[in-house]
C-alpha positions as CSV (number, residue, x, y, z in Angstrom):
1,M,96.5,138.2,124.9
2,T,97.3,135.9,127.8
3,R,97.8,132.1,127.6
4,A,94.7,131.7,129.8
5,A,92.6,133.5,127.2
6,L,93.3,130.6,124.8
7,V,92.8,127.8,127.3
8,M,89.9,129.0,129.4
9,G,87.2,126.4,129.5
10,A,89.2,123.9,127.4
11,I,89.4,120.2,128.0
12,L,92.8,119.5,129.5
13,I,94.9,116.8,128.0
14,V,98.2,115.9,129.6
15,G,100.9,113.3,129.1
16,L,100.6,112.1,125.5
17,G,104.1,110.5,125.3
18,G,106.4,110.9,122.4
19,L,108.1,108.1,120.5
20,T,111.4,106.8,121.8
21,K,114.0,104.3,120.7
22,T,113.4,100.9,122.1
23,S,116.2,98.4,122.9
24,A,116.4,95.4,120.6
25,Q,114.9,92.1,121.8
26,T,114.9,88.5,120.5
27,A,112.0,88.4,118.0
28,E,110.1,85.7,116.2
29,A,110.2,86.1,112.4
30,I,106.8,86.1,110.7
31,T,105.5,86.3,107.1
32,L,102.4,88.3,106.4
33,P,99.5,87.4,106.5
34,A,100.0,86.0,110.0
35,E,97.6,85.2,112.9
36,I,99.4,84.3,116.1
37,P,97.8,83.2,119.4
38,A,100.1,83.8,122.4
39,E,100.2,84.4,126.1
40,I,102.2,87.0,127.9
41,A,103.4,87.2,131.5
42,P,103.4,90.4,133.6
43,G,106.0,92.9,132.6
44,E,107.1,90.9,129.5
45,T,107.2,92.0,125.8
46,D,106.7,89.7,122.8
47,S,108.4,90.7,119.6
48,Y,107.8,89.7,116.0
49,T,109.8,90.8,112.9
50,F,108.7,91.0,109.3
51,T,110.0,92.7,106.1
52,A,108.0,95.2,104.2
53,T,108.3,97.3,101.0
54,A,108.1,101.1,101.0
55,G,104.5,102.3,100.3
56,G,103.0,98.9,101.2
57,I,100.0,98.8,103.6
58,V,100.0,96.7,106.8
59,S,97.6,96.3,109.7
60,L,98.4,95.1,113.2
61,F,95.6,94.1,115.5
62,V,96.0,92.7,119.0
63,R,92.8,91.1,120.2
64,A,92.9,90.6,124.0
65,E,91.4,87.8,126.1
66,G,90.0,88.3,129.6
67,E,91.5,91.3,131.5
68,F,94.6,91.7,129.4
69,D,95.1,95.3,128.2
70,P,97.5,95.1,125.3
71,V,99.8,97.8,123.8
72,V,101.1,97.3,120.2
73,T,104.2,99.1,119.0
74,L,105.8,99.2,115.5
75,L,109.6,99.7,115.4
76,D,111.7,100.4,112.3
77,S,115.0,98.6,111.5
78,S,117.0,100.9,113.9
79,G,114.7,100.0,116.8
80,R,112.9,103.3,116.9
81,A,109.2,103.1,117.8
82,I,107.3,104.8,114.9
83,L,103.7,104.0,115.9
84,V,102.1,102.9,119.2
85,N,98.5,102.1,120.2
86,D,96.9,101.1,123.4
87,D,93.1,101.6,123.3
88,Y,91.9,102.6,119.8
89,A,88.2,102.7,121.0
90,Y,88.3,103.1,124.8
91,P,86.1,102.3,126.7
92,D,84.3,100.0,124.2
93,T,87.4,97.8,123.9
94,R,90.9,97.3,125.3
95,D,92.2,95.8,122.0
96,A,95.1,97.6,120.3
97,L,95.0,98.5,116.6
98,L,97.3,100.0,114.0
99,E,95.2,99.8,110.8
100,A,96.3,100.4,107.2
101,I,99.8,101.7,108.0
102,S,101.7,103.0,105.0
103,I,105.2,101.6,105.3
104,P,107.7,104.5,105.1
105,R,110.7,102.6,103.7
106,T,111.7,99.1,102.6
107,G,113.3,97.0,105.4
108,A,112.8,95.0,108.5
109,Y,110.1,96.0,111.1
110,T,109.4,94.7,114.6
111,V,106.0,94.4,116.2
112,Q,106.0,94.5,120.0
113,V,103.1,93.4,122.2
114,S,103.1,94.3,125.9
115,G,100.6,94.8,128.7
116,Y,99.5,98.2,129.8
117,D,100.6,98.8,133.4
118,G,102.0,95.3,133.6
119,S,98.8,93.5,132.7
120,S,99.1,90.0,131.3
121,G,97.1,87.3,129.6
122,Q,96.2,85.7,126.3
123,Y,96.0,87.5,123.0
124,T,95.9,87.0,119.2
125,L,98.1,89.1,116.9
126,R,96.9,89.7,113.4
127,A,99.5,91.0,111.0
128,Y,97.8,91.4,107.7
129,P,98.4,93.1,104.4
130,G,95.8,95.9,103.9
131,F,93.2,96.1,106.6
132,S,92.7,94.3,109.9
133,E,89.5,92.1,109.3
134,I,89.9,89.0,107.2
135,A,87.4,88.5,104.4
136,A,89.1,85.7,102.3
137,N,92.1,83.4,102.8
138,E,91.9,81.0,99.9
139,T,94.8,78.5,99.8
140,F,93.1,76.2,97.2
141,S,93.0,73.2,99.5
142,Q,89.5,72.3,98.2
143,T,87.7,72.5,94.9
144,G,84.9,74.9,94.1
145,G,84.1,78.4,95.3
146,W,85.0,80.2,92.1
147,E,82.7,81.5,89.3
148,L,84.4,81.5,85.9
149,V,83.6,84.5,83.7
150,D,84.2,85.3,80.0
151,G,85.9,82.1,78.8
152,L,88.3,81.5,81.6
153,T,89.0,77.9,82.4
154,A,90.5,76.8,85.8
155,R,91.1,73.8,88.0
156,T,92.2,73.5,91.6
157,A,94.9,71.1,92.7
158,G,97.9,70.9,94.9
159,G,97.2,74.1,96.8
160,Q,96.9,76.3,93.8
161,M,94.5,77.3,91.0
162,T,95.7,76.8,87.4
163,A,93.8,79.2,85.1
164,A,93.9,79.8,81.3
165,V,92.2,82.1,78.7
166,S,92.5,81.9,74.9
167,G,91.9,84.3,72.0
168,Q,92.9,87.6,70.7
169,R,92.7,90.4,73.3
170,A,90.8,87.9,75.6
171,L,90.1,88.8,79.2
172,G,88.6,86.2,81.6
173,A,88.0,86.2,85.3
174,A,87.6,83.8,88.2
175,V,85.4,85.4,90.9
176,Y,85.6,84.2,94.5
177,Q,82.2,83.0,95.9
178,F,83.0,82.4,99.6
179,A,83.1,86.0,100.6
180,D,80.3,88.6,101.0
181,P,80.3,91.4,98.4
182,M,82.6,94.2,99.6
183,T,82.8,98.0,98.9
184,D,86.1,98.8,100.7
185,T,88.7,96.1,100.7
186,Y,92.3,95.0,100.2
187,V,92.8,92.1,97.8
188,Q,96.0,90.2,97.1
189,A,96.9,87.2,94.9
190,Q,100.1,85.4,94.3
191,F,100.9,84.6,90.6
192,S,103.5,82.2,89.2
193,S,104.4,80.2,86.2
194,I,102.8,82.7,83.7
195,E,103.1,81.4,80.2
196,N,102.3,82.9,76.8
197,P,105.1,83.5,74.2
198,S,103.0,86.2,72.6
199,G,102.6,88.2,75.7
200,W,100.3,88.1,78.8
201,S,98.5,90.1,81.4
202,V,97.2,89.0,84.8
203,G,95.5,90.8,87.6
204,L,92.7,91.3,90.1
205,A,88.9,91.7,89.7
206,L,87.4,94.2,92.0
207,R,83.7,95.0,92.9
208,Q,82.4,92.5,90.4
209,V,78.6,92.9,89.9
210,S,76.2,92.0,87.1
211,S,77.3,95.0,85.0
212,G,81.0,94.1,85.1
213,Y,84.0,94.7,87.4
214,Y,87.1,96.8,87.9
215,A,90.4,95.2,86.8
216,I,94.0,96.0,87.7
217,L,96.3,94.3,85.2
218,V,100.1,93.8,85.0
219,N,101.7,92.6,81.7
220,D,104.9,90.9,80.6
221,Q,106.4,94.3,79.6
222,G,106.3,95.6,83.1
223,F,103.3,98.0,82.8
224,W,100.0,98.2,84.8
225,R,96.6,99.1,83.5
226,F,93.2,99.8,85.2
227,G,89.7,99.9,83.9
228,V,86.1,98.5,83.9
229,V,85.5,95.2,82.2
230,N,82.1,94.2,80.8
231,A,81.7,91.0,78.7
232,G,85.4,90.7,78.4
233,V,86.0,94.2,77.0
234,M,87.8,96.8,79.1
235,T,87.0,100.5,79.2
236,I,90.3,102.1,80.1
237,I,90.5,104.4,83.1
238,R,94.4,104.4,83.3
239,D,96.2,103.0,80.3
240,W,99.5,101.0,80.4
241,T,101.8,102.8,82.9
242,A,105.4,101.8,83.9
243,H,106.7,101.8,87.5
244,P,110.2,100.8,88.7
245,N,108.7,98.3,91.2
246,I,107.4,96.2,88.3
247,V,110.0,93.9,86.8
248,A,109.4,93.2,83.1
249,G,109.2,89.5,82.2
250,Q,108.9,88.4,85.9
251,T,106.5,85.5,86.1
252,E,106.2,85.2,89.9
253,F,104.9,88.0,92.0
254,T,102.1,89.2,94.2
255,L,99.6,91.9,93.1
256,G,97.5,93.8,95.6
257,A,94.8,96.5,95.4
258,I,93.0,98.7,97.9
259,V,89.5,99.8,97.0
260,N,88.3,102.7,99.2
261,G,85.2,104.5,98.0
262,V,86.2,106.0,94.7
263,G,89.9,105.6,95.4
264,F,92.0,102.7,94.1
265,D,95.7,102.0,95.1
266,F,97.8,99.2,93.6
267,Y,100.8,97.2,94.9
268,Y,103.3,94.9,93.3
269,N,105.3,92.6,95.6
270,G,104.0,94.7,98.5
271,G,105.3,98.0,97.0
272,Y,103.1,100.8,95.8
273,I,102.8,101.3,92.0
274,G,100.0,103.7,91.4
275,S,96.5,105.0,92.0
276,A,93.3,105.9,90.2
277,T,89.8,107.3,91.0
278,D,86.5,106.3,89.5
279,S,82.8,106.0,90.4
280,T,81.4,103.8,87.7
281,I,80.7,100.9,90.1
282,G,79.8,102.2,93.5
283,Q,78.0,99.2,95.1
284,A,79.6,96.3,96.9
285,G,80.9,93.5,94.7
286,S,82.9,90.3,94.6
287,V,86.6,90.0,94.0
288,G,88.8,87.6,92.0
289,V,91.6,87.2,89.5
290,V,91.9,88.1,85.9
291,V,93.9,86.6,83.0
292,G,94.4,88.2,79.6
293,T,96.0,87.7,76.2
294,P,97.6,90.3,73.9
295,A,96.0,92.2,71.1
296,S,98.5,91.1,68.5
297,L,97.2,87.6,67.7
298,S,95.2,84.7,69.1
299,S,97.0,82.9,71.9
300,T,96.6,81.3,75.3
301,T,97.8,82.6,78.7
302,N,98.3,80.1,81.4
303,V,98.9,81.1,85.1
304,E,99.1,79.5,88.5
305,V,97.5,81.4,91.4
306,G,98.7,80.7,94.9
307,Q,97.2,82.2,98.1
308,F,94.3,84.6,97.4
309,F,93.8,87.0,100.3
310,A,91.3,89.8,101.1
311,T,90.9,92.1,104.2
312,T,88.3,94.7,105.1
313,P,88.5,97.7,107.5
314,H,87.6,97.5,111.1
315,F,84.5,99.4,112.2
316,V,83.4,100.8,115.6
317,N,79.7,101.7,116.0
318,G,79.4,101.7,112.2
319,A,82.3,104.0,111.6
320,R,85.9,103.6,110.4
321,V,88.5,104.0,113.1
322,I,90.2,107.4,113.1
323,P,94.0,106.8,113.5
324,Q,95.4,108.1,116.8
325,Q,98.9,108.3,115.2
326,L,100.3,108.9,111.8
327,I,103.8,108.7,110.4
328,V,105.0,112.2,109.4
329,S,106.2,112.2,105.8
330,S,105.9,114.2,102.6
331,A,102.6,115.8,101.6
332,A,101.9,113.2,98.8
333,E,102.7,110.3,101.2
334,M,100.6,111.6,104.0
335,E,97.7,112.3,101.6
336,R,97.7,108.8,100.3
337,A,98.0,107.3,103.9
338,L,95.0,109.3,105.0
339,E,93.0,108.4,101.9
340,V,93.7,104.7,102.4
341,R,92.4,105.0,105.9
342,H,89.3,106.8,104.6
343,V,90.0,109.9,106.8
344,I,90.1,112.1,103.7
345,G,88.4,111.8,100.3
346,A,90.3,110.3,97.4
347,N,88.5,112.4,94.8
348,G,90.4,115.5,95.7
349,T,93.3,117.7,94.6
350,M,96.4,119.2,96.1
351,A,95.1,122.8,96.2
352,L,97.8,124.6,98.0
353,T,101.6,124.2,98.4
354,V,103.9,126.8,100.0
355,P,107.6,125.6,100.2
356,E,108.6,128.2,102.8
357,S,107.2,131.2,104.6
358,T,107.5,133.2,107.8
359,V,105.2,135.3,110.0
360,E,106.5,137.8,112.6
361,Y,104.7,139.7,115.3
362,A,105.9,142.2,118.0
363,R,102.7,142.7,119.9
364,D,100.5,140.5,122.1
365,G,97.7,138.6,120.4
366,V,97.3,136.6,117.2
367,N,98.8,137.8,113.9
368,R,97.6,135.8,110.9
369,L,99.0,135.5,107.4
370,M,96.2,134.1,105.2
371,L,97.1,131.9,102.2
372,G,95.5,131.2,98.9
373,R,94.4,134.8,98.0
374,G,90.9,134.6,99.5
375,T,90.2,131.0,98.4
376,T,87.9,129.1,100.8
377,Y,88.0,125.4,101.7
378,T,85.3,123.2,103.3
379,H,86.7,119.6,103.4
380,F,90.4,119.5,103.6
381,A,93.7,118.3,105.2
382,M,96.3,120.9,105.9
383,G,99.8,120.1,107.0
384,A,103.1,122.0,107.7
385,M,106.4,121.9,109.5
386,V,106.6,124.8,111.9
387,E,109.4,126.3,114.1
388,I,109.2,129.0,116.7
389,Q,112.1,131.5,116.6
390,G,113.0,134.4,118.8
391,A,110.6,133.7,121.7
392,R,111.3,132.7,125.2
393,A,109.7,129.6,126.6
394,G,106.0,130.0,127.6
395,L,105.6,133.4,126.0
396,A,104.7,132.6,122.4
397,G,103.6,130.0,119.9
398,C,102.8,129.3,116.3
399,G,99.8,127.8,114.6
400,L,97.5,127.2,111.6
401,V,94.3,129.2,111.0
402,V,91.3,127.5,109.3
403,N,87.6,128.1,108.7
404,Q,88.1,131.8,108.7
405,A,84.8,133.5,107.8
406,G,85.7,136.9,109.2
407,E,88.3,138.9,111.1
408,N,87.2,137.5,114.4
409,D,85.7,134.3,113.2
410,Y,88.2,131.4,112.7
411,V,89.7,128.3,114.3
412,L,93.2,128.3,115.6
413,A,95.5,125.3,116.2
414,F,98.7,126.2,117.9
415,F,101.7,125.0,120.0
416,D,104.0,127.0,122.2
417,Q,107.6,127.1,123.4
418,S,106.8,125.3,126.7
419,G,105.0,122.3,125.1
420,G,101.5,123.7,125.4
421,Y,99.1,123.1,122.5
422,G,95.5,123.8,121.7
423,L,92.6,124.0,119.3
424,S,89.9,126.6,119.7
425,Q,87.4,128.7,117.7
426,R,87.5,132.5,118.0
427,E,84.1,134.2,118.1
428,G,84.3,137.9,118.4
429,E,86.9,138.9,121.1
430,V,87.1,135.5,122.9
431,F,88.2,132.0,122.1
432,L,85.4,129.4,122.8
433,P,86.2,126.4,125.0
434,G,88.2,123.9,122.9
435,I,91.0,121.6,123.8
436,F,94.3,122.4,125.5
437,G,97.2,120.1,126.6
438,E,100.8,120.2,127.8
439,N,103.6,117.8,126.8
440,P,107.3,118.7,127.2
441,D,108.0,116.5,124.1
442,F,106.3,119.3,122.0
443,A,108.4,122.1,123.4
444,G,110.6,124.0,120.9
445,G,112.2,122.6,117.8
446,L,110.6,121.8,114.5
447,R,107.1,120.4,114.8
448,H,104.6,119.0,112.3
449,L,101.0,120.3,112.4
450,L,98.1,118.6,110.6
451,L,94.5,119.6,110.6
452,I,91.7,117.5,109.0
453,A,88.3,119.0,108.4
454,D,85.5,116.5,107.5
455,A,81.7,117.0,107.5
456,N,81.4,117.4,111.3
457,T,84.8,117.2,113.0
458,L,88.1,119.1,113.0
459,Y,91.0,116.8,113.9
460,Y,94.4,118.1,115.2
461,Y,97.6,116.1,114.9
462,L,100.9,117.3,116.4
463,D,104.0,115.4,115.3
464,G,101.7,112.7,114.0
465,I,99.8,112.3,117.3
466,L,96.1,113.0,117.5
467,V,96.0,115.5,120.3
468,G,92.3,116.5,120.0
469,S,89.3,117.2,117.9
470,L,86.4,119.7,117.8
471,P,82.9,119.1,116.6
472,V,82.3,121.7,113.8
473,T,79.7,122.3,111.1
474,A,81.4,122.1,107.7
475,R,81.7,125.5,106.2
476,A,83.8,127.3,103.6
477,G,86.6,129.4,105.1
478,E,90.1,130.7,104.4
479,V,93.2,129.2,105.8
480,G,96.5,130.7,106.9
481,T,99.4,130.7,109.4
482,A,99.7,132.6,112.7
483,V,102.0,133.9,115.4
484,V,100.5,133.7,118.9
485,N,102.0,136.1,121.5
486,Y,100.9,135.8,125.1
487,E,102.5,139.2,125.9
488,V,104.5,141.9,124.1
489,I,107.4,140.1,122.5
490,T,108.9,139.7,119.0
491,T,108.2,136.3,117.7
492,T,108.9,134.7,114.3
493,C,107.2,131.5,113.1
494,R,108.9,129.7,110.2
495,Y,106.9,127.4,108.0
496,Q,108.1,124.7,105.7
497,D,106.2,122.6,103.2
498,V,102.7,123.9,103.9
499,W,100.2,121.9,101.9
500,L,96.4,121.5,101.6
501,W,94.4,118.7,100.0
502,R,90.8,119.4,99.4
503,W,87.9,117.2,98.3
504,D,84.2,117.5,97.7
């Protein structure tokens, strides 16, 4: 099989650049959430630094004015660019967006804003926890705007809300009234001066409707709990669970939660502490804060709430934005990052893990090694680290096989030794027109492949960069690994950490 047989009729994609280390520049320190209006001159770069905790979720949105065409770049503490975006929805907009980034490690990060091809002008940088569209930013500078539920009392003064609830196993809520009901959102509140000698719990109310609300709680013992509350009584979904990020006895902290379909992810002081799935309340609802007392005896819990903040996802033509770039990490971390961005379903399971495997072939053509013993998958994300061994440049490649319904009916995603890559469906003896591109940054070495199959599209990421997609009809099929030889040559493809997450 020649290389031309795989690329004939394909859409050619050239010049997707890799990520490089960027020299350090003087930067303005910011604290999230931040919204910064600025103006940039031709050829200049504006830099902003912030600190973030591993597992936390951050969005960076640069909204341009006039003819300015912005590029936003996120750099780690060593100055290495880990994510870049120019036009997330070209040609509809020139704005730049990195939404719901899962922070890989605790430390300092730098946001750089520059102009594509030297363009200049005014812009606004939004650096928010969670998503990129603001739904609530309550600093308690005025009274009103809160509905008190199940015996909670509260007053607003001095830029904060003081709330209290009394009783045995009491649970009351203050629900924010100045935001529209939300289905998918990130909510964060700052708690301080928590008092109750008998013990306490505080947290967030999520999707509050007439029948109740979800609640994520943290207590004085350093545990978190999640459930559905109706008339002050919680039905437990996830009972008290410890996490090293939660400090027992600490009375000043932020608590955050992402609600994404049936998926829920929770954050303490910006760091990830756990997840849950549930479908009890599926409709849009309000958000707020929750205060509780222990079960042991009647008592009163007092708490001060500082800034209350909520964000929602950005939509383009009614749909969530598909990320053009991902941070390559472990299977569990990538699965959670994709679930938060609503690219994959939260109600799934890790259905396949293969720590290491190899495929060898000494003839021309495609040699496949199917995985999972005949198990088929319809909606899934499949990732692997892959290395080509024993082949000369331009003569062979490695890949992943998905949607296999027969010996000559499957989809192949591959890359080769010269930096070529492609995604195409085989039908009989030929590969149908798909995508093909060339990038020397992808030549040789250890590469990461990721395929995501949703209801109508197959997305292909190479080293975390979205290099193409194919319209497909969802169908059950087998998955596997493959050697791709363009001529008679002995090639070995080595695979590490192959994984597959499936959902309904």
